[in-house]
C-alpha positions as a printed Julia matrix, in Angstrom:
127×3 Matrix{Float64}:
  69.16   93.02   63.07
  69.4    96.48   61.51
  72.73   98.06   60.54
  71.41  101.65   60.51
  73.64  104.19   62.17
  72.48  105.65   65.53
  73.04  109.39   66.05
  75.48  110.34   68.87
  73.99  113.29   70.51
  75.74  115.99   72.66
  79.15  115.57   71.03
  78.97  118.44   68.53
  79.71  121.11   71.22
  82.44  119.33   72.95
  85.97  121.02   72.9
  89.05  118.81   72.98
  91.32  119.71   75.85
  94.44  118.32   74.4
  95.93  116.77   71.26
  94.51  113.3    70.49
  97.0   110.5    69.83
  95.87  110.34   66.25
  97.45  113.77   65.64
 100.46  113.49   67.88
 102.04  110.02   68.44
 103.46  109.42   71.86
 107.04  109.33   72.41
 108.8   106.41   74.26
 108.82  108.21   77.72
 105.17  109.22   77.37
 104.13  105.69   76.27
 105.86  104.23   79.38
 104.18  106.73   81.68
 100.79  106.21   80.09
 101.03  102.37   80.22
 102.02  102.62   83.89
  98.77  104.65   84.49
  96.56  102.11   82.54
  98.2    99.18   84.35
  97.27  100.81   87.63
  93.68  101.15   86.35
  93.47   97.55   84.93
  92.48   96.11   88.36
  88.8    96.45   88.96
  89.25   97.3    92.76
  91.64  100.12   91.9
  89.35  101.49   89.22
  86.38  101.34   91.57
  88.39  102.97   94.34
  89.4   105.76   92.09
  85.77  106.41   91.3
  84.87  106.59   94.9
  87.4   109.32   95.65
  86.48  111.89   93.19
  82.8   112.57   94.13
  83.67  113.45   97.77
  83.27  117.03   98.72
  86.5   118.82   97.86
  87.51  115.87   95.72
  89.17  114.15   98.59
  88.22  111.17  100.69
  89.45  109.7   103.94
  90.83  106.16  103.72
  88.26  105.28  106.46
  85.52  106.06  103.8
  87.14  103.89  101.16
  87.17  100.58  103.02
  83.41   99.57  103.23
  82.39   98.56   99.74
  85.28   96.06   99.29
  85.74   92.53  100.83
  89.41   92.83  101.1
  91.89   93.25  104.0
  93.16   96.62  105.18
  96.72   95.76  103.83
  95.23   95.02  100.46
  93.39   98.36  100.43
  96.64  100.08  101.34
  98.41   98.32   98.57
  95.81   99.37   95.87
  95.88  103.0    97.09
  99.74  102.93   96.95
  99.61  101.67   93.3
  97.17  104.47   92.37
  99.48  107.08   94.15
 102.61  105.7    92.45
 100.94  105.91   88.99
 100.19  109.56   89.65
  96.4   109.2    89.78
  95.92  110.28   93.29
  97.81  112.28   95.94
  97.66  111.66   99.68
  97.95  113.72  102.86
  98.24  112.35  106.38
  96.14  114.25  108.91
  96.53  112.81  112.36
  95.87  109.12  112.15
  93.99  109.28  108.81
  95.23  109.59  105.24
  93.18  111.59  102.72
  93.28  110.79   99.01
  92.64  113.3    96.22
  92.24  112.41   92.5
  94.77  114.44   90.37
  92.85  116.11   87.48
  95.99  116.32   85.36
  96.19  112.51   85.55
  92.69  112.17   84.27
  93.39  114.63   81.45
  96.38  112.48   80.34
  93.96  109.55   79.84
  91.93  111.57   77.37
  94.78  111.45   74.87
  93.15  108.4    73.42
  90.1   110.33   72.32
  90.0   110.5    68.47
  88.64  113.65   66.83
  85.38  113.31   64.84
  87.29  114.55   61.61
  89.63  111.64   61.78
  86.85  109.07   61.48
  86.91  107.21   58.12
  83.9   107.69   55.81
  81.25  105.01   56.39
  82.38  104.04   59.87
  79.68  102.6    61.97
  79.49  103.67   65.6
């Protein structure tokens, strides 16, 4: 098996949106908040549910649109959405009998704190 480096294309023109952790360590409160967010995303159903909400027109989806792809009961669906809401990943709004969920862009931006800058990569590192 060859150990040659493969080029990573399309990253030279990316602009970092925030300070990566390698430049600015998290404080205790920030670490607790970020851990809560990652804990919410550690469940495959919640991660998939979050990925279902964002692509909807206007960035929001009715709870009625989020039940089909999962073989779980309605109370379980509500529980997973509640965990995502409490972790600050989604917001919700009740309209009549339906609840609409929206992914919060600021929450997704917080997750990008773990992105290391290219300059911080040690010499000779293999990708």
